[in-house]
C-alpha positions as CSV (number, residue, x, y, z in Angstrom):
1,X,-3.6,-33.4,62.0
2,X,-6.8,-32.7,60.1
3,X,-6.8,-33.3,56.4
4,X,-7.9,-30.5,54.1
5,X,-8.9,-30.7,50.5
6,X,-6.8,-29.0,47.8
7,X,-7.3,-28.8,44.1
8,X,-5.0,-28.2,41.2
9,X,-5.1,-28.1,37.4
10,X,-3.4,-31.0,35.6
11,X,-3.1,-31.9,31.9
12,X,-5.6,-34.5,30.8
13,X,-3.0,-37.3,30.5
14,X,-1.8,-36.7,34.1
15,X,-5.4,-36.6,35.3
16,X,-6.1,-40.0,33.7
17,X,-2.9,-41.5,35.2
18,X,-3.8,-40.3,38.7
19,X,-7.3,-41.7,38.3
20,X,-5.9,-45.0,37.0
21,X,-3.9,-45.5,40.2
22,X,-7.0,-46.4,42.2
23,X,-8.4,-48.6,39.4
24,X,-5.3,-50.8,39.1
25,X,-5.2,-51.5,42.9
26,X,-1.8,-49.9,43.7
27,X,-3.6,-47.3,45.8
28,X,-7.1,-47.2,47.4
29,X,-7.8,-43.7,46.0
30,X,-6.3,-40.7,44.3
31,X,-5.6,-38.9,47.6
32,X,-3.5,-41.8,48.8
33,X,-1.5,-41.8,45.6
34,X,-0.9,-38.0,45.7
35,X,0.2,-38.1,49.3
36,X,2.7,-40.9,48.5
37,X,3.9,-39.0,45.4
38,X,4.4,-35.8,47.4
39,X,6.3,-37.6,50.2
40,X,8.5,-39.4,47.6
41,X,9.3,-36.1,45.8
42,X,10.1,-34.4,49.1
43,X,12.3,-37.3,50.3
44,X,14.4,-37.0,47.2
45,X,14.7,-33.2,47.0
46,X,16.7,-31.8,50.0
47,X,16.7,-28.4,48.4
48,X,12.9,-28.3,48.2
49,X,12.5,-29.5,51.9
50,X,14.9,-26.7,53.0
51,X,13.1,-24.1,51.0
52,X,9.8,-25.1,52.3
53,X,11.1,-25.1,55.9
54,X,12.6,-21.6,55.5
55,X,9.4,-20.2,53.9
56,X,7.1,-21.6,56.6
57,X,9.5,-20.5,59.4
58,X,9.8,-17.0,57.9
59,X,6.0,-16.7,57.8
60,X,5.9,-17.9,61.5
61,X,3.8,-20.9,60.6
62,X,6.2,-23.3,62.2
63,X,8.8,-23.4,65.0
64,X,12.5,-23.8,64.6
65,X,12.1,-27.4,65.7
66,X,9.6,-28.1,63.0
67,X,11.9,-26.4,60.5
68,X,14.6,-28.8,61.6
69,X,12.2,-31.7,61.1
70,X,11.0,-30.7,57.7
71,X,14.4,-29.8,56.3
72,X,16.0,-32.9,57.9
73,X,19.0,-31.0,59.2
74,X,20.2,-30.3,62.7
75,X,19.5,-27.1,64.7
76,X,22.9,-25.4,63.9
77,X,22.5,-26.1,60.2
78,X,19.0,-24.7,59.9
79,X,20.1,-21.6,61.8
80,X,23.0,-21.1,59.4
81,X,20.7,-21.7,56.4
82,X,18.1,-19.2,57.8
83,X,20.8,-16.5,58.4
84,X,22.2,-17.1,54.9
85,X,18.7,-16.5,53.4
86,X,18.3,-13.3,55.5
87,X,15.6,-14.8,57.7
88,X,15.6,-13.6,61.3
89,X,15.8,-16.4,64.0
90,X,13.2,-15.7,66.6
91,X,14.3,-15.2,70.2
92,X,14.0,-18.4,72.2
93,X,14.9,-20.6,69.2
94,X,17.8,-23.0,69.7
95,X,19.0,-26.3,70.7
96,X,18.0,-28.1,73.9
97,X,21.4,-27.3,75.3
98,X,20.9,-23.6,74.5
99,X,17.5,-23.7,76.3
100,X,19.1,-25.5,79.3
101,X,21.8,-22.8,79.5
102,X,19.2,-20.0,79.3
103,X,17.2,-21.7,82.0
104,X,20.2,-21.9,84.3
105,X,20.9,-18.2,83.8
106,X,17.4,-17.0,84.7
107,X,18.0,-17.2,88.4
108,X,21.6,-15.9,88.2
């Protein structure tokens, strides 16, 4: 995966705190700190991971499998969540077992 630059506006104190992380030796640079901070936030916020997975899936930026991975739920749970949020599940999405069953029925 290629890294891309992003920018955001932060209050002066937060900016100084982020810059200090590299100076005190906990992180090599600001980017490393921000990646870790984001991962930590997402690890602790199941609701946020699910919302992100749903949004990306709805916009067709990720597959159902990637949505499962991001949300950290199983296939049946993500399908239920998507339906509850009014998001259409694309044809061909499903569990490995579903795909095996569809493959068997192709020649039938």
